[in-house]
N, C-alpha and C positions, 0 to 999 in steps of 0.2 A: 417352411424354418422359423418360432418365434424370436423377439426382437425384445430386447432388453435396453433403456434409456437411462446411465447413467448421471446424473449434476450432482454431488454430494457434499457438503461443507464440512462434516464431522465426517472421515471416510476410515471410522473405528472397522477397520473388516469385514469394509468394503473389496479390497483387493481379493483375499478369499472367498469373497459376497459369487464375486463376477468369474470367480474361475472356475466354480463350483458350474453355473450356469450355462459357461459355454462347454465344459464339457456331457451336460444334458443335450449341449446340440444346440442351442443359444446363443443370436448373436446381438454385439456392444454393441452399442452406440454408444459417446457419451460427445462432455463438454468439456474445454479449457484443463482447467490445471485435474480435474476428475481422470482422465485420458492418457496424460501424460501417465498417470500414476498407478493406471492398468496397466496399463504401452512398457512402464516397468517394472511388471509384472511379469511379463515376458506374454501378454494377451494380446490376440488380435482384437482391432476397435477403430469400428469405422467416426472419423469424426461428425459431429454434427452437421457442419458444414457441407459435406457429399450428402448430407440427411436433404437438407434443405435447399442448395443449389444458391446459398446466397453467404456470405460471409459475414462473418462478426467484427460487428460496427461499435460504434460510437467506446470504445476502453472496453466492452463484452458486456456496455449493458443493454445493446441487443443482440441474441442469437439462438434464440429455440423460439420467441415470438412467431412462427411461422403457419401458415398453412400446414404444410405436412409433415410438422407434427403436431399441433392438433385436433385436426384431422385424422390421421392413422390410433392419434389416444378414443375421441370422441365419435369416430363413427360407430354403431350399433352393427354387431356381425347379425343380426339377426334381422335386416334394414335390408330390401333386395336394392330399394334406392341407393343408400345408404356404400353400398357395395359398389353398384354403379357407377357412381358418383366418385369413390377414392378411386376404383379401375379409371376413371377417364385424363383423373387429374395425374395420374403416376405415382399414389402415395399407401406406404401398406402401413397394414396395420403394427405399432408398438405396444407389445403388449406384456409388458410390467412397466415401470418409473422406480427410481429409486433415487430418490431426489430428501435432501435436508438443505435448510436454508442458511441465508448468509450471518454471521454472530451478531445477530444486531442489539440480543442484550448485556453478549460482552463485550461487546465495543463503547456499550452510552456506558456502564460502568467505568471504566479509566476517570483515573481522577482531569485527565489532560482531555481529553474528551471534546472538540471540536464540532460546530454541527452539519458540515461540510463532512469529516472524517466520518458520525451517525447519519449520514443518506444516502452516502458510496456503500453505507452497508442493508441499505433496503434492497432485497433479494424482489421484482419484480416476472424475471420471468420463470423461479422456481415456484412461486406459491400458486403459477397459474398453470404447470402442471398436474401440478397437487391439488388442484382442485379439475381437471380437467380430466386425469384416471379416476380421480373420488368423484363423479358423476357418470363415471363408467362402469360401473367396477361391479359388472355382472361380466366384462368383459376387460376389463383390466385389470392384473396387478399393481395396487401400489404403497408402497412402503418409505418412513420416512425417519423408521425408530430404526439402527443396528442390530437391537436385540430384538426384532423379529424376523431376521437372516438366518437363524437357525431353521426357526419353525415352516418358514417360505419355502427352506432347502429339502427340508423332510416332506412338504405334502408333493411340492413337483418332482421328489427323487419318487415318490410313490408310487403314482396316480399319471404322471405329465405336467399338472400343473396342479393352481391353487383348490383347490374346493370354493362354495358361493360365501358358503358359511364363514370363509378365513376373508375374501376379499370384500365383504361388508363389511367387516372389523377394521379392517387396512385403509376401508374406506370414510369409516368413524376419525378415525388417529386420525388419518391428514388433513382432516377439516375442523380438527381439534387445532391440530400442529401450524395449520394456516388463521385459525381464529387468535390462537393467543401470538405469533404473529406480527399482526395485524393491531392485539390491543396494544399491545408494547408498544408500538409504532406511533397509536394513535396518543399513545397515552404520552411519550416524547415531545412528539409533536406541538399535541397539543397547551403543554408545559409553555416551550420555545415560541408560543403565539401569544401566549395569555389567557388560555378562555379555560376554565372551566367549571361550565357545566354540566361536561358527564363524567364520572366516576369506572372507568376500569378496574375489576379487581381478580387475582388468580391463584390459585390455589385447589391444591393437589390434595384426593382422594388418600388422606393415610390410614385410614385405618376403620373398620367400620363398630363398631358401638353396640354392646350387648341390650340397652334402652337409653333412653335419656334422662331426665331428673328426676321421673319412676319410669314404673316398667311399662303401664303403656304406652310409651314416647318413643318412635319411636329415632336414632341419634347415628352421628355420623361426623367422624373428626378429619377436619382439611387442614393441609399446614400450606400454609405460601411458601410461594416459590421461591422471596426472599429469605434466604442463613441469618437470624439474628442469636443474640445469644440471652438467657434465658429462660430461653424457652422447652418447650414440652414436645415439637414437634420435632427437636432435633436432640433429643435425648436418649443416653443409652438406658436399655433397662438391665439391672445386671441379675433381680431375682424378683419375684412373683409370679401374682399375674392379673392379667391385662387390667390396664387401668380401664374403668368407667367414667362414662359426663359430668359427675360431681368431685370424681376427683380432680380432674383435665382445671374443673372451674374452681376449685381447692390448692391445687400446684399451680397453676399459676398466679392466684394470690398468696404465695408463698413464701414464688421467685422475682414478684416487685418486692416483695419486701427486704429479702434480701439485699438485691438490688442499689436499697440507698445510705449499704454500709459499706466502707471499707476493712476496716476493726474485725478481729473476729466474734464470729453473728450467729444468732439462733435462734429458728421466732418456731412456734408452737401455731398449726393452725383446725381454725373449725368452721365451717358455715360464710368460708371469705373474709376470716376477723379473727386477729390474734387473739388466741384467747392464753398465753405468753411471748415474752419477748426479750434479751439481755444478750449485752455487747460483753467480753467476759477476758480472761490473757490470754485463754487458746478455746478452741473448741471442748476442749470438756467442759473448764470454769461456764463457759457459756451457752453449755447444752444439760448442767445444773442449777444453774440461772432458769434454764427457761420453761425447767420439768417444775422447778418449785416453785414460780409464778402460781398455776392455777396447775394445782396433781387431779383434781376432777377431770375440767374440761376436753385436756389434752388429752383423755381414751375416746382410740379409733380415730385421734389427729391426724398432724403432718407435720409435716419433723422436715425443715432448709435448712440448708449453715455453708458457712461459704469459707467454709475449711475443709480440707480432707477429714474424712469421719478415719479415727485412728481404730483397737483396738482397746482401749479404755473407754471413749466413748461409744462403743458398740458395745460393750459389756454393758455399758447402765444405761441405752438405752432396748433395747434386748429384752426385759423385764414387761413394758408399756408395750400393752396394745395400740401398737400405730401404723395405719393404712397406706403410707408413705414415708422412703426418707430418699433425702434430695441432698446434692451436696458436687463440689466441682470433681470428688475422685474419695475411693474408697482402696483405703492400706488389701490388703491379700489381705491378712491375718481380722482383721473388720468384718472381711466377707464370710469369713472363714464364719464368726459367731453369728452372725443376720440369719444369715443363706441358708443357719435350720431348721428358721421361721419360711414354711416354702409361700404362705401367701405374702409376706411381707415384701410389697414394692420398693426397690430402690432403684434411682434412679439417677446416674449421671449427667450434668448438664454444665454445658456451657456457660463457665463464667465469665468472659469474658468482656471489661470495661468497654462499655461505648455512647457516648455521649451522642448518638445519631437525634434527629426528629423524625419519629415515627407518628405514625397514626392508630387511632380506636379506633375500633365499627361495632355499635349497640343495632338490632336489630329493633322496631318498630314494628307493630301493623302497617302494612305498605309504602315501606321508609324502611330507612337508613342513617345512622348519627355516624355523624363522622367529626374525632376533638382530638387534637394532641397526644399521646401520651401525658400524662401528669410522673413529668420527670423529674421539673425543679426542687429542689427546697432550696429552702435556704441556712441558711447556719447562724443561731442562738447567740445573741454575741450580749454585750453589754448595754450597747448604746443606745439597743429597743425597748428599754424598762422607762415606764409612766411614770410609773406609780413614787414618792418620797423614799416609800422602803427597795432596800438594792438589791438585786440577787449577788448572794457568799460566792464567794466564790470556785466552791467547791457544788456550790449547782448549776452553775453554767452548766457542765456537761448529760444532766441527767435532765435539761431543761432542753437541750437540742438531740440528747435521743431522744425524751417520748412528741416532743414533734417531728420527728422524721415518721415514728410506729404511727402518729394518731392519724396523718393523713390514707395508714390504707386500713384504718376502720371507717366501720356504714355509715353514715351521719343517721341524725345528729353522735358528734363522736369524741367522747372524751376518757382518759389515761390517763393514770397517773401514775407514777415512778421511784424509782431507792434503789440510788447504784446501779446504776444501770440495766433494771432489767425492772419490766411491770407488774405492779399491783394490785392493779383494777383496772377492768375495760369496758369502758358502756359503751355499748354500740346501740346505731337503730332505731330509736325510740324517736317516738312521734314530737318531744320537744329535751329538748337539753339537759332543763331541771332532770327530770329522769336519769337518761342516759348517768351526771354525776352521780347519783345515787344509787345509781346498778357501783361503780370504780369507785368511787368509793368505798362503798359495805365489803363488795369485797376485797380490796385492801386491808380491811378494817379486820375481817374474820384473814389473810394471809397470816399477818402480822401477830393477831389473836398467838398463832396455830406456835408461832415461833416465839412467845409469851414478851410479844414488845406491847407498848400503847401508841397506838396507831397516833394519839394526841404530841408525840414526842419524840414520834420517829425523823420529819423536818421531809414531810414531802414534796413533789411537784407536780403539778397537774397538766396537761396539754389539753387546748378544745380543738376543732379545725374551724370551725364558725367562732361570729363573737356570741358576745355574751347580750342579748335580747335584754336579760336585768340584770341589778346585781344580786338574784338567787342565789345563783351557780361560784360568787364568789362569796358570798358568806355560808353558804350548804359548806364552799371548802374550809372558812374558816374555823364553824366547829368539831372539822376530824384535825385539824392544824397544818393544813396545807400549810407549807410555807413562800413556795411560789407557781402563779400562773405562766402559760404560753397560749399566747391565743391571735387569730390574725387583729381581734380591733375593727370600725369603721362601723356601729352602734350607731343612730342617733341619741346613744342610751350610755355609751362608751364611759364616760365621766363619771353615771354611779358605780361602776363595778369602781374604775379608778377609786372612788370616794373610799364603797367601801374596803378597800384590797388596804388603803390610807388607814383606815379607821383600824384594823385587825393585824396590821406591820406583815401582811404580804407583801412578795416584792412584782409587781404584773409588766409585761416583754408585751408588745407589741408586734409584729413580724412586716403585717401588710399583707398580708400575703395567705387565703385563705385555702382548703383541700378537700373541698367536699365531693366525696367518695357514696352515689348512691347503687 
């Protein structure tokens, strides 16, 4: 008669699983709460203490750590010496282990958890049984995931036992389960001890990708086990073809920009840089202004909004070739409009406000860079002004908007803004004056199309880093810029201040830079 040992924290479907094994002629051994659950379900269960001949001690800390358990799991059926030693010591084989571990992750996630609570949820016997059974996978079936119950039962019903291929896969899953568990414990205990020379990361495969940045590069998308807002890992795709590697990179950049704003906001993005962004009275107004900001670059781009996409917004977006539209929700009428474009990806994204400090990981050859995400953005206020010319009250909203956008543009970054929308974006140039020239020329072209003179528009400009020389201020003056926001901090700051004063430009220093490489 085959025997199975049960000791589970996640009791999903376990009574049904055990009952089917009993119907196949298996004996069931169990511990503590699992035993009671199975007995309450009307099953005949052998108490683990009957197997070991030893009671559970130390408040249940010691119950399965015994040769009659681990010998029964580790003894090789194909070795006469093992069979003889088990027989001499009165040990019967255990053919299956059904174990999952104490809820350590759930315990430490509680806001009021104590270290004592955490330690009591460190499983000792469970991982030991899993590892023993997994090591002897040729003879023992190890089940740690309720999702595997059905497949295991189907094989046993069909042939009396699981197949070697299944036992090998289940062994690998068990080692993964214990590895993840130990990693969680190590991370927690190292934090308590103030140790930081190791970094443990846990990600699950979400999907394979057709390729990476280019067709010759293999790629996969892994999701953090921690569920966070503004994440593609938990987004619900409502329409369109599968996301690509570049789609995911761009969409993530767009979501980081959207997270900056509480008022109705929309951004268009290409190659991880915003090509148009705007705040509005509602999502329709924000989209109109975003599209007007750069009708050319938005072609084939990604759009993200922080308000539900309604029918009117959908009808305005539909004629534009877009790869992705992201929002916290889509109205039924909007879906009817947009889902007629079979390749257009529509993503419903959790945009719950969350101020938790999170890490950013960037791989380099042979290493990993880790930093806090750049989540803090100062509000631009009049007291930041360092020039004789002061910003007009009407310019303050645009300065603040520009400052929140420029931090998401690749350095060197310059953004030109008017009336809550971007008119020019200069990104990623090797010198700041180059980015300024691009942004200002874009703004000039956009205004010219509307029949407006840039020098009379009253534009504001933002820079992600300080001006090393006064050339950017001089150029801004040529184009009629009226106010500039930048971090300050250059040894030549005074040159820029003097140049701004000479040209009647208000300049504000935030004291915080936002490089994005």
